[in-house]
All heavy atoms as TSV, in Angstrom:
chain	resi	resn	atom	element	x	y	z
A	1	MET	N	N	0.863	-1.186	0.005
A	1	MET	CA	C	0.000	0.019	0.050
A	1	MET	C	C	0.855	1.242	-0.062
A	1	MET	O	O	1.793	1.284	0.616
A	1	MET	CB	C	-0.816	0.123	1.253
A	1	MET	CG	C	-2.111	-0.728	1.172
A	1	MET	SD	S	-3.068	-0.423	2.709
A	1	MET	CE	C	-3.893	-1.947	2.685
A	2	ASP	N	N	0.433	2.333	-0.692
A	2	ASP	CA	C	1.056	3.517	-0.710
A	2	ASP	C	C	0.338	4.538	0.186
A	2	ASP	O	O	-0.772	4.810	-0.153
A	2	ASP	CB	C	1.210	4.072	-2.134
A	2	ASP	CG	C	1.956	5.313	-2.170
A	2	ASP	OD1	O	2.420	5.850	-1.192
A	2	ASP	OD2	O	2.060	5.818	-3.332
A	3	HIS	N	N	0.982	4.929	1.266
A	3	HIS	CA	C	0.357	5.878	2.254
A	3	HIS	C	C	0.952	7.205	2.170
A	3	HIS	O	O	0.800	8.033	2.957
A	3	HIS	CB	C	0.370	5.326	3.525
A	3	HIS	CG	C	-0.522	4.128	3.845
A	3	HIS	ND1	N	-1.846	4.151	3.875
A	3	HIS	CD2	C	-0.131	2.776	3.892
A	3	HIS	CE1	C	-2.357	2.899	3.989
A	3	HIS	NE2	N	-1.281	2.056	3.987
A	4	GLY	N	N	1.766	7.474	1.091
A	4	GLY	CA	C	2.407	8.725	0.904
A	4	GLY	C	C	3.626	9.001	1.814
A	4	GLY	O	O	4.068	10.095	1.926
A	5	LEU	N	N	4.143	7.885	2.299
A	5	LEU	CA	C	5.344	8.022	3.128
A	5	LEU	C	C	6.644	8.013	2.315
A	5	LEU	O	O	6.746	7.298	1.403
A	5	LEU	CB	C	5.406	6.921	4.174
A	5	LEU	CG	C	4.229	6.781	5.088
A	5	LEU	CD1	C	4.443	5.520	5.876
A	5	LEU	CD2	C	3.992	7.939	5.907
A	6	THR	N	N	7.464	8.854	2.670
A	6	THR	CA	C	8.869	9.016	2.079
A	6	THR	C	C	9.939	8.999	3.059
A	6	THR	O	O	9.711	9.273	4.287
A	6	THR	CB	C	8.970	10.249	1.123
A	6	THR	OG1	O	8.837	11.410	1.886
A	6	THR	CG2	C	7.809	10.195	0.045
A	7	THR	N	N	11.134	8.794	2.663
A	7	THR	CA	C	12.252	8.888	3.559
A	7	THR	C	C	12.013	8.032	4.770
A	7	THR	O	O	12.160	8.472	5.886
A	7	THR	CB	C	12.545	10.364	3.972
A	7	THR	OG1	O	12.436	11.210	2.840
A	7	THR	CG2	C	13.992	10.381	4.481
A	8	ILE	N	N	11.699	6.729	4.484
A	8	ILE	CA	C	11.372	5.839	5.602
A	8	ILE	C	C	12.714	5.297	6.192
A	8	ILE	O	O	13.602	4.938	5.405
A	8	ILE	CB	C	10.535	4.718	5.080
A	8	ILE	CG1	C	9.133	5.253	4.629
A	8	ILE	CG2	C	10.313	3.648	6.227
A	8	ILE	CD1	C	8.377	4.220	3.873
A	9	THR	N	N	12.927	5.398	7.445
A	9	THR	CA	C	14.061	4.808	8.145
A	9	THR	C	C	13.679	4.025	9.257
A	9	THR	O	O	12.612	4.114	9.881
A	9	THR	CB	C	15.007	5.944	8.691
A	9	THR	OG1	O	14.271	6.582	9.684
A	9	THR	CG2	C	15.601	6.850	7.689
A	10	ALA	N	N	14.483	2.897	9.469
A	10	ALA	CA	C	14.226	1.981	10.560
A	10	ALA	C	C	15.632	1.873	11.318
A	10	ALA	O	O	16.575	1.460	10.740
A	10	ALA	CB	C	13.763	0.649	10.091
A	11	THR	N	N	15.560	2.171	12.628
A	11	THR	CA	C	16.810	2.161	13.376
A	11	THR	C	C	16.568	1.181	14.587
A	11	THR	O	O	15.695	1.408	15.382
A	11	THR	CB	C	17.210	3.629	13.886
A	11	THR	OG1	O	17.214	4.475	12.761
A	11	THR	CG2	C	18.458	3.610	14.681
A	12	PRO	N	N	17.471	0.246	14.792
A	12	PRO	CA	C	17.436	-0.590	15.979
A	12	PRO	C	C	17.909	0.185	17.222
A	12	PRO	O	O	18.995	0.889	17.074
A	12	PRO	CB	C	18.270	-1.860	15.697
A	12	PRO	CG	C	19.331	-1.236	14.633
A	12	PRO	CD	C	18.534	-0.116	13.837
A	13	VAL	N	N	17.266	0.099	18.280
A	13	VAL	CA	C	17.647	0.689	19.579
A	13	VAL	C	C	17.730	-0.376	20.655
A	13	VAL	O	O	16.718	-1.109	20.828
A	13	VAL	CB	C	16.761	1.762	19.939
A	13	VAL	CG1	C	17.099	2.415	21.281
A	13	VAL	CG2	C	16.616	2.905	18.927
A	14	THR	N	N	18.799	-0.593	21.216
A	14	THR	CA	C	18.928	-1.641	22.132
A	14	THR	C	C	18.748	-1.079	23.609
A	14	THR	O	O	19.531	-0.137	23.966
A	14	THR	CB	C	20.249	-2.397	22.210
A	14	THR	OG1	O	20.368	-3.007	20.832
A	14	THR	CG2	C	20.371	-3.503	23.249
A	15	CYS	N	N	17.850	-1.513	24.339
A	15	CYS	CA	C	17.580	-1.003	25.754
A	15	CYS	C	C	18.358	-2.016	26.722
A	15	CYS	O	O	18.154	-3.129	26.557
A	15	CYS	CB	C	16.080	-1.074	26.044
A	15	CYS	SG	S	15.054	-0.073	24.853
A	16	TYR	N	N	19.015	-1.374	27.620
A	16	TYR	CA	C	19.906	-2.089	28.537
A	16	TYR	C	C	19.260	-1.932	29.940
A	16	TYR	O	O	19.026	-0.946	30.424
A	16	TYR	CB	C	21.337	-1.561	28.447
A	16	TYR	CG	C	22.266	-1.842	29.588
A	16	TYR	CD1	C	22.821	-3.079	29.708
A	16	TYR	CD2	C	22.544	-0.931	30.589
A	16	TYR	CE1	C	23.609	-3.441	30.807
A	16	TYR	CE2	C	23.417	-1.181	31.593
A	16	TYR	CZ	C	23.857	-2.478	31.694
A	16	TYR	OH	O	24.738	-2.737	32.737
A	17	PHE	N	N	19.123	-3.174	30.582
A	17	PHE	CA	C	18.566	-3.133	32.005
A	17	PHE	C	C	19.566	-3.822	32.922
A	17	PHE	O	O	19.660	-5.100	32.813
A	17	PHE	CB	C	17.165	-3.920	31.987
A	17	PHE	CG	C	16.120	-3.334	31.023
A	17	PHE	CD1	C	16.061	-3.952	29.782
A	17	PHE	CD2	C	15.580	-2.139	31.288
A	17	PHE	CE1	C	15.131	-3.391	28.880
A	17	PHE	CE2	C	14.614	-1.674	30.332
A	17	PHE	CZ	C	14.392	-2.272	29.097
A	18	PRO	N	N	20.281	-3.064	33.707
A	18	PRO	CA	C	21.311	-3.641	34.577
A	18	PRO	C	C	20.764	-4.358	35.947
A	18	PRO	O	O	21.615	-4.909	36.566
A	18	PRO	CB	C	22.247	-2.449	34.817
A	18	PRO	CG	C	21.232	-1.298	34.878
A	18	PRO	CD	C	20.271	-1.606	33.866
A	19	ASP	N	N	19.489	-4.212	36.125
A	19	ASP	CA	C	18.963	-4.770	37.366
A	19	ASP	C	C	17.479	-5.175	37.195
A	19	ASP	O	O	16.821	-4.581	36.286
A	19	ASP	CB	C	19.122	-3.735	38.570
A	19	ASP	CG	C	18.404	-2.388	38.268
A	19	ASP	OD1	O	17.164	-2.400	38.426
A	19	ASP	OD2	O	19.100	-1.489	37.982
A	20	PRO	N	N	17.020	-6.025	38.057
A	20	PRO	CA	C	15.562	-6.444	37.897
A	20	PRO	C	C	14.608	-5.342	37.903
A	20	PRO	O	O	13.506	-5.363	37.225
A	20	PRO	CB	C	15.386	-7.500	38.979
A	20	PRO	CG	C	16.804	-7.941	39.386
A	20	PRO	CD	C	17.715	-6.795	39.074
A	21	GLY	N	N	14.777	-4.353	38.884
A	21	GLY	CA	C	13.832	-3.299	38.956
A	21	GLY	C	C	13.632	-2.476	37.624
A	21	GLY	O	O	12.523	-2.102	37.378
A	22	SER	N	N	14.805	-2.163	37.036
A	22	SER	CA	C	14.730	-1.386	35.822
A	22	SER	C	C	14.102	-2.260	34.646
A	22	SER	O	O	13.335	-1.825	33.798
A	22	SER	CB	C	16.064	-0.855	35.430
A	22	SER	OG	O	16.971	-1.954	35.081
A	23	ALA	N	N	14.330	-3.556	34.647
A	23	ALA	CA	C	13.821	-4.486	33.594
A	23	ALA	C	C	12.295	-4.617	33.856
A	23	ALA	O	O	11.559	-4.780	32.908
A	23	ALA	CB	C	14.522	-5.761	33.621
A	24	ALA	N	N	11.889	-4.741	35.005
A	24	ALA	CA	C	10.568	-5.018	35.433
A	24	ALA	C	C	9.554	-4.021	34.839
A	24	ALA	O	O	8.419	-4.238	34.524
A	24	ALA	CB	C	10.318	-5.148	36.863
A	25	VAL	N	N	10.004	-2.797	34.564
A	25	VAL	CA	C	9.208	-1.690	34.048
A	25	VAL	C	C	8.752	-1.949	32.646
A	25	VAL	O	O	7.593	-1.665	32.204
A	25	VAL	CB	C	9.921	-0.337	34.087
A	25	VAL	CG1	C	9.091	0.791	33.411
A	25	VAL	CG2	C	10.296	-0.030	35.494
A	26	VAL	N	N	9.636	-2.735	31.868
A	26	VAL	CA	C	9.285	-2.883	30.469
A	26	VAL	C	C	9.111	-4.506	30.224
A	26	VAL	O	O	8.360	-4.836	29.296
A	26	VAL	CB	C	10.503	-2.503	29.606
A	26	VAL	CG1	C	10.348	-2.751	28.162
A	26	VAL	CG2	C	10.725	-0.953	29.855
A	27	LEU	N	N	9.732	-5.366	30.928
A	27	LEU	CA	C	9.688	-6.761	30.660
A	27	LEU	C	C	8.895	-7.540	31.690
A	27	LEU	O	O	9.242	-7.765	32.833
A	27	LEU	CB	C	11.087	-7.332	30.691
A	27	LEU	CG	C	12.115	-6.654	29.744
A	27	LEU	CD1	C	13.480	-7.238	29.960
A	27	LEU	CD2	C	11.697	-6.921	28.272
A	28	PRO	N	N	7.644	-7.869	31.335
A	28	PRO	CA	C	6.721	-8.542	32.351
A	28	PRO	C	C	7.271	-9.892	32.877
A	28	PRO	O	O	6.934	-10.275	33.964
A	28	PRO	CB	C	5.499	-8.705	31.555
A	28	PRO	CG	C	5.799	-8.653	30.094
A	28	PRO	CD	C	7.009	-7.814	30.032
A	29	MET	N	N	8.117	-10.481	32.145
A	29	MET	CA	C	8.646	-11.751	32.552
A	29	MET	C	C	9.646	-11.669	33.722
A	29	MET	O	O	9.994	-12.655	34.356
A	29	MET	CB	C	9.311	-12.588	31.415
A	29	MET	CG	C	10.653	-12.101	30.969
A	29	MET	SD	S	10.677	-10.690	29.876
A	29	MET	CE	C	9.775	-11.215	28.446
A	30	VAL	N	N	10.002	-10.476	34.166
A	30	VAL	CA	C	10.821	-10.334	35.334
A	30	VAL	C	C	10.192	-9.427	36.440
A	30	VAL	O	O	10.794	-9.085	37.405
A	30	VAL	CB	C	12.205	-9.703	35.006
A	30	VAL	CG1	C	13.057	-10.599	33.966
A	30	VAL	CG2	C	12.117	-8.316	34.439
A	31	ASN	N	N	8.996	-9.155	36.223
A	31	ASN	CA	C	8.179	-8.304	37.045
A	31	ASN	C	C	7.351	-9.152	38.036
A	31	ASN	O	O	6.293	-9.844	37.590
A	31	ASN	CB	C	7.155	-7.409	36.325
A	31	ASN	CG	C	6.492	-6.411	37.105
A	31	ASN	OD1	O	6.387	-6.514	38.319
A	31	ASN	ND2	N	6.174	-5.226	36.515
A	32	PRO	N	N	7.642	-9.182	39.287
A	32	PRO	CA	C	6.871	-9.974	40.256
A	32	PRO	C	C	5.535	-9.531	40.502
A	32	PRO	O	O	4.681	-10.297	41.005
A	32	PRO	CB	C	7.715	-9.966	41.545
A	32	PRO	CG	C	8.622	-8.704	41.402
A	32	PRO	CD	C	8.733	-8.495	39.915
A	33	ALA	N	N	5.180	-8.329	40.056
A	33	ALA	CA	C	3.767	-7.770	40.212
A	33	ALA	C	C	2.861	-8.384	39.135
A	33	ALA	O	O	1.619	-8.212	39.253
A	33	ALA	CB	C	3.807	-6.254	40.193
A	34	VAL	N	N	3.357	-8.977	38.084
A	34	VAL	CA	C	2.473	-9.550	37.073
A	34	VAL	C	C	1.948	-10.880	37.679
A	34	VAL	O	O	2.747	-11.678	38.137
A	34	VAL	CB	C	3.296	-9.877	35.852
A	34	VAL	CG1	C	2.487	-10.687	34.820
A	34	VAL	CG2	C	3.776	-8.589	35.260
A	35	PRO	N	N	0.631	-10.997	37.673
A	35	PRO	CA	C	0.034	-12.239	38.227
A	35	PRO	C	C	0.496	-13.574	37.627
A	35	PRO	O	O	0.586	-13.650	36.365
A	35	PRO	CB	C	-1.412	-12.020	38.110
A	35	PRO	CG	C	-1.676	-10.590	37.795
A	35	PRO	CD	C	-0.350	-10.037	37.139
A	36	ALA	N	N	0.772	-14.536	38.355
A	36	ALA	CA	C	1.328	-15.802	37.869
A	36	ALA	C	C	0.306	-16.487	36.991
A	36	ALA	O	O	0.742	-17.210	36.069
A	36	ALA	CB	C	1.689	-16.705	39.101
A	37	HIS	N	N	-0.910	-16.312	37.261
A	37	HIS	CA	C	-1.973	-17.058	36.424
A	37	HIS	C	C	-1.957	-16.417	34.985
A	37	HIS	O	O	-2.636	-17.039	34.062
A	37	HIS	CB	C	-3.371	-16.939	37.062
A	37	HIS	CG	C	-3.999	-15.549	36.936
A	37	HIS	ND1	N	-3.835	-14.527	37.803
A	37	HIS	CD2	C	-4.773	-14.973	35.990
A	37	HIS	CE1	C	-4.393	-13.488	37.541
A	37	HIS	NE2	N	-5.057	-13.708	36.384
A	38	THR	N	N	-1.369	-15.331	34.735
A	38	THR	CA	C	-1.262	-14.825	33.306
A	38	THR	C	C	-0.242	-15.525	32.449
A	38	THR	O	O	-0.256	-15.264	31.257
A	38	THR	CB	C	-1.097	-13.304	33.319
A	38	THR	OG1	O	0.236	-13.038	33.893
A	38	THR	CG2	C	-2.121	-12.566	33.976
A	39	TRP	N	N	0.598	-16.326	33.086
A	39	TRP	CA	C	1.589	-17.109	32.410
A	39	TRP	C	C	1.268	-18.486	32.088
A	39	TRP	O	O	0.638	-19.125	32.897
A	39	TRP	CB	C	2.931	-16.912	33.141
A	39	TRP	CG	C	3.491	-15.543	33.222
A	39	TRP	CD1	C	3.283	-14.712	34.324
A	39	TRP	CD2	C	4.135	-14.867	32.210
A	39	TRP	NE1	N	3.687	-13.473	33.921
A	39	TRP	CE2	C	4.305	-13.670	32.723
A	39	TRP	CE3	C	4.640	-15.264	31.001
A	39	TRP	CZ2	C	5.008	-12.554	32.019
A	39	TRP	CZ3	C	5.286	-14.226	30.341
A	39	TRP	CH2	C	5.501	-12.887	30.761
A	40	ALA	N	N	1.715	-19.025	31.023
A	40	ALA	CA	C	1.401	-20.398	30.631
A	40	ALA	C	C	2.208	-21.462	31.489
A	40	ALA	O	O	1.956	-22.570	31.510
A	40	ALA	CB	C	1.663	-20.644	29.141
A	41	ALA	N	N	3.308	-20.955	32.113
A	41	ALA	CA	C	4.271	-21.780	32.835
A	41	ALA	C	C	3.537	-22.238	34.088
A	41	ALA	O	O	2.815	-21.373	34.778
A	41	ALA	CB	C	5.567	-20.998	33.194
A	42	PRO	N	N	3.921	-23.377	34.624
A	42	PRO	CA	C	3.391	-23.863	35.924
A	42	PRO	C	C	3.863	-22.821	37.024
A	42	PRO	O	O	4.932	-22.226	36.941
A	42	PRO	CB	C	4.051	-25.207	36.132
A	42	PRO	CG	C	4.476	-25.637	34.711
A	42	PRO	CD	C	4.762	-24.460	33.965
A	43	HIS	N	N	3.033	-22.750	38.040
A	43	HIS	CA	C	3.264	-21.824	39.128
A	43	HIS	C	C	4.654	-22.125	39.778
A	43	HIS	O	O	5.400	-21.085	40.010
A	43	HIS	CB	C	2.174	-21.892	40.194
A	43	HIS	CG	C	2.358	-20.886	41.349
A	43	HIS	ND1	N	2.194	-19.576	41.178
A	43	HIS	CD2	C	2.787	-21.146	42.558
A	43	HIS	CE1	C	2.538	-18.957	42.252
A	43	HIS	NE2	N	2.759	-19.876	43.215
A	44	ASP	N	N	5.016	-23.308	40.011
A	44	ASP	CA	C	6.308	-23.613	40.670
A	44	ASP	C	C	7.450	-23.010	39.784
A	44	ASP	O	O	8.490	-22.486	40.292
A	44	ASP	CB	C	6.486	-25.110	40.809
A	44	ASP	CG	C	5.578	-25.597	41.868
A	44	ASP	OD1	O	5.043	-24.849	42.594
A	44	ASP	OD2	O	5.569	-26.939	41.982
A	45	LEU	N	N	7.359	-23.171	38.480
A	45	LEU	CA	C	8.376	-22.778	37.547
A	45	LEU	C	C	8.409	-21.198	37.615
A	45	LEU	O	O	9.500	-20.649	37.586
A	45	LEU	CB	C	8.087	-23.115	36.147
A	45	LEU	CG	C	9.099	-22.816	35.066
A	45	LEU	CD1	C	10.522	-23.228	35.424
A	45	LEU	CD2	C	8.673	-23.198	33.677
A	46	TRP	N	N	7.302	-20.557	37.638
A	46	TRP	CA	C	7.180	-19.046	37.778
A	46	TRP	C	C	7.872	-18.554	39.037
A	46	TRP	O	O	8.735	-17.670	38.943
A	46	TRP	CB	C	5.773	-18.625	37.741
A	46	TRP	CG	C	5.510	-17.199	37.832
A	46	TRP	CD1	C	4.732	-16.607	38.813
A	46	TRP	CD2	C	5.980	-16.118	37.074
A	46	TRP	NE1	N	4.786	-15.186	38.662
A	46	TRP	CE2	C	5.457	-14.899	37.512
A	46	TRP	CE3	C	6.770	-16.130	35.849
A	46	TRP	CZ2	C	5.758	-13.687	37.010
A	46	TRP	CZ3	C	7.048	-14.809	35.292
A	46	TRP	CH2	C	6.507	-13.683	35.728
A	47	SER	N	N	7.630	-19.252	40.157
A	47	SER	CA	C	8.250	-18.877	41.439
A	47	SER	C	C	9.796	-19.090	41.421
A	47	SER	O	O	10.464	-18.233	41.834
A	47	SER	CB	C	7.614	-19.729	42.572
A	47	SER	OG	O	6.248	-19.504	42.686
A	48	ASP	N	N	10.132	-20.258	40.873
A	48	ASP	CA	C	11.655	-20.494	40.733
A	48	ASP	C	C	12.319	-19.433	39.850
A	48	ASP	O	O	13.374	-18.965	40.125
A	48	ASP	CB	C	11.842	-21.879	40.176
A	48	ASP	CG	C	11.478	-23.013	41.111
A	48	ASP	OD1	O	11.239	-22.670	42.366
A	48	ASP	OD2	O	11.398	-24.104	40.658
A	49	TRP	N	N	11.658	-19.079	38.723
A	49	TRP	CA	C	12.148	-18.094	37.786
A	49	TRP	C	C	12.293	-16.761	38.522
A	49	TRP	O	O	13.488	-16.174	38.467
A	49	TRP	CB	C	11.235	-17.850	36.628
A	49	TRP	CG	C	11.547	-16.754	35.738
A	49	TRP	CD1	C	10.798	-15.571	35.670
A	49	TRP	CD2	C	12.563	-16.583	34.722
A	49	TRP	NE1	N	11.384	-14.803	34.803
A	49	TRP	CE2	C	12.452	-15.349	34.219
A	49	TRP	CE3	C	13.558	-17.528	34.254
A	49	TRP	CZ2	C	13.254	-15.001	33.127
A	49	TRP	CZ3	C	14.306	-17.076	33.261
A	49	TRP	CH2	C	14.254	-15.811	32.674
A	50	LEU	N	N	11.357	-16.357	39.166
A	50	LEU	CA	C	11.499	-15.080	39.919
A	50	LEU	C	C	12.560	-15.041	41.002
A	50	LEU	O	O	13.237	-14.065	41.307
A	50	LEU	CB	C	10.125	-14.626	40.418
A	50	LEU	CG	C	9.069	-14.192	39.380
A	50	LEU	CD1	C	7.728	-13.872	40.105
A	50	LEU	CD2	C	9.598	-12.961	38.565
A	51	ALA	N	N	12.686	-16.199	41.616
A	51	ALA	CA	C	13.693	-16.302	42.644
A	51	ALA	C	C	15.075	-16.183	42.053
A	51	ALA	O	O	16.012	-15.609	42.552
A	51	ALA	CB	C	13.568	-17.708	43.377
A	52	GLU	N	N	15.325	-16.771	40.844
A	52	GLU	CA	C	16.571	-16.669	40.149
A	52	GLU	C	C	16.818	-15.198	39.682
A	52	GLU	O	O	17.956	-14.673	39.806
A	52	GLU	CB	C	16.611	-17.602	38.948
A	52	GLU	CG	C	16.713	-19.121	39.353
A	52	GLU	CD	C	17.935	-19.383	40.080
A	52	GLU	OE1	O	19.090	-18.793	39.851
A	52	GLU	OE2	O	17.902	-20.165	40.976
A	53	ILE	N	N	15.761	-14.553	39.307
A	53	ILE	CA	C	15.867	-13.074	38.908
A	53	ILE	C	C	16.342	-12.272	40.130
A	53	ILE	O	O	17.247	-11.465	39.995
A	53	ILE	CB	C	14.597	-12.565	38.359
A	53	ILE	CG1	C	14.132	-13.316	37.092
A	53	ILE	CG2	C	14.633	-11.117	38.162
A	53	ILE	CD1	C	15.100	-13.075	35.965
A	54	ARG	N	N	15.599	-12.503	41.254
A	54	ARG	CA	C	16.032	-11.778	42.500
A	54	ARG	C	C	17.531	-12.034	42.859
A	54	ARG	O	O	18.252	-11.220	43.247
A	54	ARG	CB	C	15.163	-12.132	43.611
A	54	ARG	CG	C	13.750	-11.475	43.505
A	54	ARG	CD	C	12.976	-11.652	44.893
A	54	ARG	NE	N	12.671	-13.089	45.125
A	54	ARG	CZ	C	11.649	-13.740	44.679
A	54	ARG	NH1	N	10.783	-13.186	43.779
A	54	ARG	NH2	N	11.539	-15.031	44.927
A	55	ALA	N	N	17.835	-13.363	42.788
A	55	ALA	CA	C	19.258	-13.749	43.128
A	55	ALA	C	C	20.283	-13.039	42.293
A	55	ALA	O	O	21.378	-12.663	42.752
A	55	ALA	CB	C	19.275	-15.329	43.085
A	56	ALA	N	N	20.003	-13.027	40.978
A	56	ALA	CA	C	20.926	-12.449	40.056
A	56	ALA	C	C	21.005	-10.949	40.302
A	56	ALA	O	O	22.142	-10.381	40.273
A	56	ALA	CB	C	20.459	-12.671	38.627
A	57	GLY	N	N	19.949	-10.311	40.614
A	57	GLY	CA	C	19.953	-8.882	40.997
A	57	GLY	C	C	20.798	-8.720	42.361
A	57	GLY	O	O	21.643	-7.798	42.429
A	58	ALA	N	N	20.587	-9.604	43.283
A	58	ALA	CA	C	21.375	-9.410	44.512
A	58	ALA	C	C	22.890	-9.672	44.317
A	58	ALA	O	O	23.717	-8.960	45.039
A	58	ALA	CB	C	20.848	-10.432	45.643
A	59	ARG	N	N	23.303	-10.550	43.548
A	59	ARG	CA	C	24.629	-10.842	43.155
A	59	ARG	C	C	25.281	-9.809	42.316
A	59	ARG	O	O	26.484	-9.638	42.180
A	59	ARG	CB	C	24.830	-12.159	42.407
A	59	ARG	CG	C	24.555	-13.437	43.173
A	59	ARG	CD	C	24.943	-14.671	42.460
A	59	ARG	NE	N	24.404	-14.672	41.109
A	59	ARG	CZ	C	23.237	-15.400	40.883
A	59	ARG	NH1	N	22.527	-16.011	41.784
A	59	ARG	NH2	N	22.768	-15.400	39.667
A	60	GLY	N	N	24.444	-9.043	41.673
A	60	GLY	CA	C	24.937	-7.974	40.715
A	60	GLY	C	C	25.258	-8.462	39.321
A	60	GLY	O	O	25.935	-7.757	38.635
A	61	ASP	N	N	24.817	-9.609	38.988
A	61	ASP	CA	C	25.024	-10.056	37.623
A	61	ASP	C	C	23.866	-10.231	36.755
A	61	ASP	O	O	23.839	-11.069	35.821
A	61	ASP	CB	C	25.886	-11.474	37.659
A	61	ASP	CG	C	25.168	-12.521	38.378
A	61	ASP	OD1	O	23.955	-12.397	38.728
A	61	ASP	OD2	O	25.818	-13.610	38.592
A	62	PHE	N	N	22.785	-9.555	37.112
A	62	PHE	CA	C	21.581	-9.574	36.294
A	62	PHE	C	C	21.895	-8.669	35.052
A	62	PHE	O	O	22.551	-7.670	35.095
A	62	PHE	CB	C	20.459	-8.898	36.974
A	62	PHE	CG	C	19.197	-8.851	36.265
A	62	PHE	CD1	C	18.277	-9.822	36.149
A	62	PHE	CD2	C	18.871	-7.708	35.460
A	62	PHE	CE1	C	17.099	-9.762	35.342
A	62	PHE	CE2	C	17.720	-7.620	34.711
A	62	PHE	CZ	C	16.883	-8.579	34.593
A	63	LEU	N	N	21.374	-9.179	33.902
A	63	LEU	CA	C	21.432	-8.351	32.679
A	63	LEU	C	C	20.334	-8.758	31.773
A	63	LEU	O	O	20.044	-9.905	31.576
A	63	LEU	CB	C	22.745	-8.593	31.892
A	63	LEU	CG	C	22.817	-7.976	30.540
A	63	LEU	CD1	C	22.780	-6.514	30.512
A	63	LEU	CD2	C	24.063	-8.582	29.672
A	64	ALA	N	N	19.606	-7.721	31.343
A	64	ALA	CA	C	18.527	-7.965	30.273
A	64	ALA	C	C	18.687	-6.961	29.227
A	64	ALA	O	O	19.020	-5.776	29.455
A	64	ALA	CB	C	17.193	-7.883	30.938
A	65	VAL	N	N	18.455	-7.295	27.993
A	65	VAL	CA	C	18.457	-6.345	26.850
A	65	VAL	C	C	17.227	-6.499	26.066
A	65	VAL	O	O	16.775	-7.706	25.971
A	65	VAL	CB	C	19.804	-6.484	26.046
A	65	VAL	CG1	C	20.957	-6.041	26.791
A	65	VAL	CG2	C	19.993	-7.885	25.520
A	66	LEU	N	N	16.841	-5.601	25.374
A	66	LEU	CA	C	15.692	-5.647	24.459
A	66	LEU	C	C	15.935	-4.666	23.265
A	66	LEU	O	O	16.213	-3.574	23.557
A	66	LEU	CB	C	14.406	-5.216	25.207
A	66	LEU	CG	C	13.051	-5.039	24.388
A	66	LEU	CD1	C	12.717	-6.457	23.889
A	66	LEU	CD2	C	12.044	-4.334	25.139
A	67	THR	N	N	15.867	-5.242	22.047
A	67	THR	CA	C	16.128	-4.460	20.954
A	67	THR	C	C	14.795	-4.094	20.341
A	67	THR	O	O	13.890	-4.938	20.138
A	67	THR	CB	C	17.017	-5.174	19.870
A	67	THR	OG1	O	18.247	-5.415	20.472
A	67	THR	CG2	C	17.213	-4.257	18.688
A	68	ILE	N	N	14.530	-2.856	20.163
A	68	ILE	CA	C	13.299	-2.375	19.587
A	68	ILE	C	C	13.642	-1.585	18.305
A	68	ILE	O	O	14.750	-1.298	18.053
A	68	ILE	CB	C	12.528	-1.431	20.506
A	68	ILE	CG1	C	13.303	-0.114	20.804
A	68	ILE	CG2	C	11.996	-2.108	21.790
A	68	ILE	CD1	C	12.540	0.948	21.583
A	69	TRP	N	N	12.680	-1.386	17.442
A	69	TRP	CA	C	12.941	-0.754	16.092
A	69	TRP	C	C	12.159	0.643	16.220
A	69	TRP	O	O	10.928	0.581	16.504
A	69	TRP	CB	C	12.468	-1.495	14.928
A	69	TRP	CG	C	13.364	-2.684	14.822
A	69	TRP	CD1	C	13.347	-3.879	15.295
A	69	TRP	CD2	C	14.504	-2.612	13.815
A	69	TRP	NE1	N	14.435	-4.696	14.833
A	69	TRP	CE2	C	15.068	-3.839	13.924
A	69	TRP	CE3	C	15.065	-1.736	12.978
A	69	TRP	CZ2	C	16.224	-4.258	13.270
A	69	TRP	CZ3	C	16.284	-2.108	12.261
A	69	TRP	CH2	C	16.796	-3.332	12.433
A	70	VAL	N	N	12.782	1.645	15.888
A	70	VAL	CA	C	12.114	2.971	15.825
A	70	VAL	C	C	12.117	3.283	14.272
A	70	VAL	O	O	13.114	3.348	13.589
A	70	VAL	CB	C	13.031	4.106	16.439
A	70	VAL	CG1	C	12.445	5.424	16.330
A	70	VAL	CG2	C	13.148	3.710	17.920
A	71	VAL	N	N	10.885	3.434	13.839
A	71	VAL	CA	C	10.602	3.682	12.369
A	71	VAL	C	C	10.087	5.116	12.276
A	71	VAL	O	O	9.223	5.542	12.979
A	71	VAL	CB	C	9.673	2.658	11.758
A	71	VAL	CG1	C	9.311	2.982	10.374
A	71	VAL	CG2	C	10.120	1.177	12.017
A	72	ALA	N	N	10.698	5.867	11.319
A	72	ALA	CA	C	10.276	7.194	11.099
A	72	ALA	C	C	10.132	7.395	9.589
A	72	ALA	O	O	10.773	6.747	8.843
A	72	ALA	CB	C	11.243	8.142	11.579
A	73	ALA	N	N	9.262	8.362	9.228
A	73	ALA	CA	C	9.112	8.689	7.836
A	73	ALA	C	C	8.466	10.100	7.703
A	73	ALA	O	O	7.947	10.636	8.568
A	73	ALA	CB	C	8.080	7.668	7.144
A	74	ASP	N	N	8.678	10.602	6.462
A	74	ASP	CA	C	8.026	11.952	6.125
A	74	ASP	C	C	6.766	11.647	5.457
A	74	ASP	O	O	6.527	10.705	4.679
A	74	ASP	CB	C	8.987	12.740	5.190
A	74	ASP	CG	C	10.255	13.119	5.805
A	74	ASP	OD1	O	10.272	13.420	6.939
A	74	ASP	OD2	O	11.285	13.132	5.154
A	75	VAL	N	N	5.764	12.414	5.779
A	75	VAL	CA	C	4.348	12.306	5.157
A	75	VAL	C	C	4.229	13.380	4.080
A	75	VAL	O	O	4.541	14.543	4.301
A	75	VAL	CB	C	3.328	12.411	6.334
A	75	VAL	CG1	C	1.908	12.298	5.641
A	75	VAL	CG2	C	3.411	11.493	7.369
């Protein structure tokens, strides 16, 4: 489809989250406030996962990254 867009660019942007708290704002899979029943994983697995996330944060070796695409164009 032609919507009259010109000069279209797409730029990857990598978001870096050095701790569970910063990641939880964007990544629901590390956010303990997200209800366990919303996940397909068994409850025990969900609890173990969050415990590992907390432990990695406490050790200081937590890392999460998310690459998003920013698309811009002239109309």
